[in-house]
C-alpha positions as CSV (number, residue, x, y, z in Angstrom):
1,M,120.9,56.2,99.6
2,P,121.2,58.3,102.8
3,T,119.4,57.2,105.9
4,I,117.6,60.0,107.9
5,A,115.7,60.3,111.1
6,L,112.1,61.5,111.0
7,T,109.3,62.2,113.5
8,K,105.6,61.7,112.8
9,C,103.4,64.3,114.5
10,Q,99.9,65.6,114.4
11,A,97.8,68.5,115.6
12,T,94.0,68.0,115.5
13,G,94.4,65.2,112.9
14,N,96.5,67.4,110.6
15,D,99.5,65.0,110.4
16,F,103.1,65.7,109.4
17,V,106.5,64.2,109.0
18,L,109.1,66.3,110.6
19,F,112.7,66.4,109.4
20,D,115.3,68.1,111.6
21,D,117.8,69.3,109.0
22,R,119.7,71.8,111.1
23,A,122.8,69.7,110.1
24,R,122.1,70.7,106.5
25,S,121.8,67.5,104.5
26,A,121.1,69.3,101.2
27,L,118.4,66.8,100.3
28,P,115.8,67.8,97.7
29,Y,112.9,68.6,100.0
30,P,110.1,68.4,97.4
31,D,111.2,64.9,96.4
32,L,111.4,64.0,100.1
33,A,107.9,65.3,100.7
34,R,106.5,63.2,97.9
35,Q,108.2,60.1,99.2
36,V,107.4,60.4,102.9
37,C,103.9,61.8,102.6
38,D,102.6,59.0,100.4
39,R,100.0,57.1,102.4
40,R,100.6,53.8,100.6
41,F,104.3,53.7,99.8
42,G,105.6,56.2,102.5
43,I,104.9,57.1,106.1
44,G,101.8,59.1,105.1
45,A,101.2,62.7,106.0
46,D,99.5,66.0,105.0
47,G,102.9,67.6,104.8
48,L,106.6,67.6,105.4
49,L,108.0,70.0,108.1
50,V,111.7,70.8,107.7
51,L,113.6,72.5,110.5
52,A,116.7,74.5,109.6
53,A,118.9,77.3,111.0
54,A,117.1,80.7,110.9
55,D,118.1,83.3,108.3
56,S,116.4,86.0,110.3
57,P,118.1,87.5,113.4
58,Q,114.7,87.8,115.0
59,A,114.1,84.0,114.9
60,G,115.6,81.0,116.8
61,I,114.7,78.4,114.2
62,R,113.3,78.2,110.6
63,M,110.4,76.0,109.5
64,R,109.6,75.1,105.9
65,I,106.4,73.3,104.9
66,F,106.1,71.0,101.8
67,N,102.9,69.6,100.6
68,P,102.6,65.9,99.4
69,D,102.8,67.1,95.8
70,G,106.2,68.8,96.5
71,S,104.9,72.3,96.5
72,E,105.9,74.6,99.3
73,A,103.5,76.4,101.7
74,E,104.1,79.7,103.5
75,M,102.7,78.8,106.9
76,C,101.0,76.1,108.9
77,G,99.5,76.8,112.3
78,N,99.1,73.1,113.2
79,G,102.6,72.2,112.0
80,I,104.2,74.9,114.0
81,R,102.6,73.6,117.2
82,C,104.2,70.2,116.4
83,V,107.6,72.0,116.0
84,W,107.2,73.6,119.4
85,L,106.6,70.2,121.0
86,Y,109.5,68.7,119.2
87,L,111.9,71.5,120.2
88,A,110.6,71.5,123.8
89,R,112.5,68.4,124.5
90,E,115.8,70.4,124.2
91,R,114.5,73.7,125.5
92,V,114.2,73.4,129.2
93,D,113.4,77.0,129.9
94,G,110.0,76.9,128.3
95,R,110.3,80.5,127.0
96,P,108.4,81.6,123.8
97,L,110.1,80.6,120.5
98,D,110.2,82.8,117.4
99,V,110.0,80.7,114.3
100,Q,110.9,82.0,110.8
101,T,108.4,81.0,108.1
102,A,107.8,82.1,104.6
103,A,105.0,84.2,105.9
104,G,107.2,85.9,108.5
105,V,108.5,85.3,112.0
106,V,105.8,83.7,114.2
107,R,105.9,83.5,118.0
108,V,105.0,80.1,119.7
109,E,104.6,79.4,123.4
110,A,103.0,77.0,125.8
111,D,99.3,77.6,126.7
112,G,98.8,75.6,129.9
113,P,99.8,72.0,130.3
114,R,98.3,70.6,127.1
115,N,98.0,73.3,124.5
116,V,100.4,75.4,122.3
117,R,99.6,79.0,121.4
118,V,100.7,80.6,118.2
119,E,100.7,84.3,117.2
120,M,99.4,83.8,113.6
121,G,99.8,87.4,112.3
122,V,97.1,89.8,111.2
123,P,94.3,88.4,109.1
124,R,93.8,90.4,105.9
125,I,90.1,90.1,104.9
126,E,89.1,91.2,101.4
127,A,86.3,93.7,101.3
128,G,83.1,92.2,100.0
129,A,82.2,88.6,99.1
130,R,82.4,86.9,95.8
131,E,80.0,84.4,94.4
132,V,80.4,81.1,92.7
133,E,78.2,78.2,91.6
134,S,79.0,74.7,92.7
135,D,76.9,71.5,92.5
136,G,74.0,73.6,91.2
137,V,74.0,76.0,94.2
138,R,75.3,79.6,94.3
139,V,77.5,80.3,97.3
140,Q,79.5,83.3,98.5
141,F,83.1,83.2,99.6
142,V,85.3,85.7,101.4
143,A,89.0,85.9,100.5
144,V,91.4,86.1,103.5
145,S,95.2,86.1,103.8
146,M,96.9,84.5,106.8
147,G,100.2,84.7,105.0
148,N,98.7,82.1,102.7
149,P,95.5,82.4,100.7
150,H,92.1,81.3,102.0
151,A,88.5,81.4,100.8
152,V,85.9,81.1,103.6
153,V,82.4,79.8,102.7
154,F,79.5,79.9,105.3
155,V,76.6,77.5,105.0
156,D,73.6,76.8,107.2
157,R,73.3,73.1,106.3
158,P,75.3,70.0,107.4
159,L,78.9,70.2,106.2
160,E,79.0,66.5,105.3
161,G,76.4,67.1,102.5
162,V,78.6,69.5,100.6
163,A,80.9,68.3,97.8
164,L,84.0,70.1,99.1
165,E,86.5,69.1,96.4
166,Q,84.1,70.3,93.7
167,L,83.5,73.6,95.6
168,A,87.2,74.1,96.0
169,A,87.8,73.6,92.3
170,C,85.0,76.1,91.5
171,I,86.5,78.7,93.9
172,A,90.0,78.2,92.5
173,R,88.6,79.0,89.0
174,A,86.5,81.9,90.1
175,S,89.3,83.5,92.1
176,G,92.0,82.9,89.5
177,D,94.1,81.3,92.2
178,A,94.7,77.6,91.9
179,Q,96.6,77.6,95.2
180,V,93.8,78.9,97.4
181,N,92.8,77.0,100.6
182,V,89.0,76.6,101.1
183,E,87.2,76.6,104.4
184,L,83.6,75.4,104.6
185,V,82.1,76.7,107.8
186,R,78.9,76.4,109.8
187,P,78.3,78.5,112.9
188,A,76.7,76.4,115.6
189,A,76.0,77.4,119.3
190,G,78.7,80.0,119.4
191,R,81.4,77.8,117.8
192,L,82.4,77.1,114.2
193,D,82.3,73.7,112.6
194,M,84.7,73.5,109.7
195,R,85.8,71.3,106.8
196,V,88.9,72.4,104.9
197,H,90.4,71.7,101.5
198,E,94.2,72.5,101.5
199,R,96.1,73.2,98.3
200,G,98.5,70.5,97.3
201,V,96.8,68.1,99.8
202,G,93.0,67.8,99.4
203,E,90.7,67.6,102.4
204,T,92.5,67.4,105.7
205,W,91.3,66.8,109.3
206,G,92.3,70.3,110.4
207,C,94.1,73.5,109.4
208,G,95.5,76.1,111.7
209,T,95.6,79.0,109.3
210,G,92.2,77.9,107.9
211,A,90.7,78.0,111.4
212,C,92.1,81.6,111.9
213,A,90.8,82.7,108.5
214,A,87.3,81.3,109.3
215,A,87.2,82.7,112.8
216,A,88.4,86.2,111.6
217,V,85.6,86.4,109.0
218,A,83.0,85.1,111.5
219,I,84.1,87.6,114.2
220,A,84.2,90.5,111.7
221,S,80.7,89.7,110.4
222,G,79.2,89.3,113.9
223,R,78.5,85.6,113.6
224,V,80.5,84.8,116.7
225,R,82.5,86.5,119.4
226,S,86.2,86.2,120.2
227,P,87.5,83.8,121.5
228,V,85.8,81.1,119.4
229,D,86.3,77.4,119.2
230,V,86.8,75.9,115.7
231,V,85.9,72.3,115.4
232,S,87.1,70.1,112.5
233,K,87.2,66.4,112.0
234,G,90.5,66.1,113.9
235,G,89.5,68.1,117.0
236,Q,89.1,71.6,118.4
237,V,91.3,74.7,118.4
238,T,90.5,78.1,119.9
239,V,91.1,81.4,118.0
240,T,91.3,84.8,119.7
241,W,91.2,87.9,117.6
242,A,90.6,91.5,118.7
243,G,89.7,92.8,115.3
244,A,91.1,94.7,112.3
245,G,94.8,95.3,112.4
246,E,95.4,93.0,115.3
247,P,97.1,89.5,115.2
248,A,95.0,86.3,115.6
249,Y,96.1,83.8,118.2
250,L,95.6,80.0,117.7
251,S,95.7,77.6,120.6
252,G,95.4,73.8,120.5
253,P,97.0,70.5,121.2
254,A,99.8,68.7,119.4
255,Q,101.4,65.3,119.6
256,L,104.6,63.6,118.6
257,V,103.4,60.2,117.4
258,F,106.6,58.2,116.8
259,S,110.2,58.5,115.5
260,T,111.7,56.4,112.8
261,R,114.5,56.2,110.2
262,I,114.1,55.7,106.5
263,D,116.3,55.3,103.4
264,V,115.9,58.2,101.1
265,K,115.1,57.1,97.6
266,A,117.3,58.2,94.8
267,Q,115.7,60.8,92.5
268,A,114.4,59.2,89.4
269,P,116.1,60.5,86.2
270,P,114.0,62.6,83.9
271,K,112.1,60.7,81.2
272,T,113.3,61.0,77.6
273,V,111.1,60.9,74.6
């Protein structure tokens, strides 16, 4: 069994295990994600971040994201801030970094002494809202792409009283997309309070692409103005968006929690009947 070095990190409570694989270990990443993200038998995390050499000449590094169930995500705004912090230890110049993701090349840079700013790409908001019934209540959701799929639901009641997992399942069925991320959002005093259900994970304490999706719909519909603070269970980020056709920018903190080494489990052989 190989022994590898890993770094635990988090951004607004959205926690990750980062594997720097620029040396090309050829490990099966989905299996590794299932092992290290397990909160009882592994390190515990919302996802595995893998660093590799970039395939794109426009990028300096490549980031891949794997959910605890082994599925791969296109982009992660909180995870990429952790990547910046990790790489900042070897990049003394502090210049912006272009990171290759499955959603495209994303620019990351410092935003003051504590925050990291990410150019998240152009939000693609679907025209019109769709309706779904959950827990006996009919609600509307707006589909948004941030390079990955989102459904934004606005409510005017406390978020804690909403059965989010049930709502996410209903939206997945109604949209025909089992891989959609769902943001439950309540505008409050010029900010957005948010709960998020991430595909392949469940409810998380924060979501960078989800914050951008929620902010874009709220700004486009006149509920708030840009820039807007988005508050989730894990903390606060700020989203800036100038409107249709323009990229959204996400700014917030990140933290490297600890480094460790683990023995990678051998892949179990397939079961025979």
